[in-house]
C-alpha positions as CSV (number, residue, x, y, z in Angstrom):
1,M,164.1,81.1,123.6
2,S,162.1,84.2,123.0
3,L,159.6,85.5,125.7
4,S,156.3,87.0,124.8
5,A,155.7,90.3,125.3
6,E,154.0,89.8,128.8
7,A,156.7,87.9,130.2
8,S,159.6,90.3,129.2
9,Q,157.1,92.9,131.0
10,A,157.1,90.7,133.9
11,L,160.9,89.6,134.2
12,E,161.6,94.0,133.6
13,S,159.4,94.6,137.2
14,F,161.0,91.8,138.7
15,Q,164.7,93.2,138.0
16,Q,163.9,96.5,138.9
17,A,162.2,95.6,142.6
18,R,164.6,96.1,145.4
19,G,164.6,93.3,147.7
20,W,162.3,90.4,148.5
21,E,158.9,92.9,150.3
22,Q,158.9,94.9,146.5
23,R,159.0,91.3,144.8
24,A,156.2,90.2,147.7
25,R,154.6,92.8,146.2
26,L,154.9,92.4,143.2
27,L,154.0,88.3,143.0
28,M,150.6,89.2,145.1
29,Q,149.4,91.8,142.3
30,W,150.2,89.1,139.2
31,G,148.7,86.3,141.6
32,D,145.7,89.1,142.0
33,R,145.6,88.8,138.0
34,L,145.4,85.4,137.2
35,E,141.7,84.7,135.0
36,P,139.7,83.2,137.8
37,L,138.5,79.4,137.0
38,D,135.0,78.7,137.5
39,D,134.0,76.2,140.4
40,S,133.2,73.6,137.8
41,E,136.4,73.8,136.6
42,K,137.8,73.3,140.1
43,T,137.5,69.6,139.9
44,E,139.3,66.5,141.2
45,A,140.6,65.9,137.4
46,N,142.7,69.5,136.6
47,Q,143.5,69.0,140.6
48,V,147.6,68.7,140.1
49,H,149.0,66.7,142.7
50,G,152.2,67.4,143.8
51,C,152.0,70.3,145.3
52,E,150.8,70.7,149.3
53,S,148.1,73.4,148.7
54,L,144.9,72.7,146.6
55,V,146.1,73.8,143.0
56,W,144.3,73.2,139.6
57,L,145.3,73.4,136.1
58,V,142.9,74.2,132.8
59,A,144.6,73.6,129.2
60,R,143.0,74.7,126.0
61,Q,144.7,74.2,122.3
62,E,144.3,77.2,119.6
63,N,146.1,76.8,116.2
64,G,148.9,74.8,117.7
65,Q,149.4,76.6,120.9
66,W,149.0,76.4,124.4
67,H,146.5,78.2,126.2
68,Y,146.2,77.3,130.5
69,K,144.3,79.2,133.5
70,A,145.5,78.0,137.0
71,A,143.7,78.3,140.5
72,S,145.2,77.7,143.8
73,D,144.0,78.6,147.5
74,A,147.7,79.7,148.6
75,R,148.0,83.8,148.0
76,L,152.0,83.0,147.0
77,L,151.3,80.4,145.0
78,R,149.4,82.3,143.1
79,G,151.5,84.3,141.8
80,L,154.2,82.0,141.1
81,L,151.3,80.4,138.7
82,A,150.9,83.4,137.1
83,L,154.4,84.3,136.6
84,L,154.7,80.5,135.4
85,L,151.6,81.2,133.4
86,V,152.9,84.0,131.5
87,R,156.6,82.3,130.7
88,V,154.8,79.5,129.3
89,Q,151.2,81.5,127.8
90,G,150.9,80.0,124.0
91,L,153.8,77.6,123.5
92,A,153.5,75.0,121.2
93,S,154.7,71.5,123.0
94,D,157.8,71.3,122.2
95,E,158.7,74.5,123.6
96,L,156.6,73.7,126.9
97,A,159.0,70.7,127.0
98,A,161.8,73.1,126.8
99,V,161.3,75.3,129.6
100,D,164.2,75.9,132.4
101,L,161.8,76.4,135.6
102,G,164.8,76.9,137.4
103,D,165.7,79.5,135.5
104,W,163.0,81.8,134.6
105,F,162.6,82.1,138.9
106,S,166.2,83.0,139.3
107,S,165.9,86.0,136.2
108,L,162.5,87.3,137.9
109,G,165.3,87.1,141.4
110,L,162.8,84.5,143.2
111,E,164.8,81.2,143.8
112,R,165.4,81.6,147.4
113,Q,161.9,82.4,147.7
114,L,161.4,78.8,146.3
115,S,160.9,76.5,149.0
116,P,161.6,72.6,147.9
117,S,158.1,71.8,148.3
118,R,157.0,74.9,146.5
119,S,159.6,74.2,144.0
120,N,158.3,70.8,143.9
121,G,154.7,72.0,143.2
122,L,155.7,74.4,139.8
123,H,157.1,71.5,139.0
124,A,154.3,69.5,139.4
125,V,151.9,72.1,137.5
126,L,154.6,72.3,134.8
127,L,154.8,68.4,134.3
128,K,151.2,68.6,134.3
129,M,151.1,71.0,131.6
130,T,153.3,69.0,129.4
131,E,151.1,66.4,130.5
132,L,148.3,68.0,128.2
133,A,149.8,69.6,125.7
134,T,151.3,65.2,124.8
135,A,148.0,63.7,125.7
136,H,146.3,65.8,122.8
């Protein structure tokens, strides 16, 4: 599956990073780029369950492609969400179902930073994306 220009850029940045400190800095920067959610979007219906931190996800479909916005109260998680979003933004429902999260975060060199609970949380976010995509 091919990557969007933004996902390719993320991959290149993280692969060039030397060590965890540089990756952590990059992660925070990506998290700061997340499009903020309005308070009206931070509802129970948009909350992702299965995450230890608070996470909200909003989806809209445009010409058969999915576009997402997400927010979290945890700074590191915002970075991981930004990298997840950059990977899935604009995919069709069937492509979304084929995304291998573990492979994507391994390519970024972040697999060791994904504790089981963080990994489960990100899988919960991807699952919610897929549910929203298949419900439409």
